[in-house]
C-alpha positions as CSV (number, residue, x, y, z in Angstrom):
1,M,130.0,155.6,87.6
2,R,133.1,155.4,85.5
3,V,133.6,154.2,82.0
4,P,135.4,151.0,82.9
5,D,132.4,150.1,85.1
6,L,130.0,150.8,82.3
7,L,132.0,148.7,79.9
8,K,131.9,145.8,82.3
9,L,128.1,145.9,82.2
10,I,128.1,145.4,78.4
11,P,129.4,141.9,77.6
12,E,131.9,141.5,74.8
13,E,129.7,138.9,73.2
14,R,126.9,141.4,72.8
15,L,129.2,143.9,71.2
16,S,130.5,141.3,68.7
17,F,126.9,140.2,68.0
18,L,125.9,143.8,67.1
19,V,129.0,144.3,65.0
20,D,128.1,141.1,63.0
21,H,124.4,141.9,62.8
22,H,124.9,145.4,61.4
23,K,128.0,144.4,59.4
24,T,129.9,147.5,60.6
25,D,133.3,145.9,60.1
26,H,132.6,144.8,56.6
27,K,134.7,147.5,54.8
28,V,136.6,149.0,57.7
29,K,139.3,146.7,59.0
30,K,141.7,149.1,60.7
31,L,139.3,150.5,63.3
32,P,136.9,147.9,64.7
33,A,133.4,149.0,65.6
34,S,133.7,147.8,69.2
35,L,136.8,149.9,69.8
36,L,135.1,152.9,68.2
37,F,132.1,152.4,70.5
38,K,134.3,152.2,73.5
39,S,136.2,155.3,72.5
40,L,133.0,157.3,71.9
41,L,131.6,156.2,75.3
42,Y,134.9,157.2,77.0
43,S,134.9,160.6,75.3
44,Q,131.3,161.3,76.3
45,F,131.9,160.7,80.0
46,E,135.5,161.8,80.5
47,V,136.3,164.6,78.1
48,K,134.9,168.1,79.0
49,Q,134.8,169.5,75.4
50,N,134.0,166.9,72.8
51,S,134.6,167.5,69.1
52,L,134.2,165.5,65.9
């Protein structure tokens, strides 16, 4: 299974609910939490050597 297929399984409404519920975008406006989540998911599945 590829990352785009996995992201289709997670509705955008659910991601926005979690962002609002945990207030992750309260102080950080330039990098939204939903984009950060998608980037982390992509790096976990697609990149051979992950780093911080």
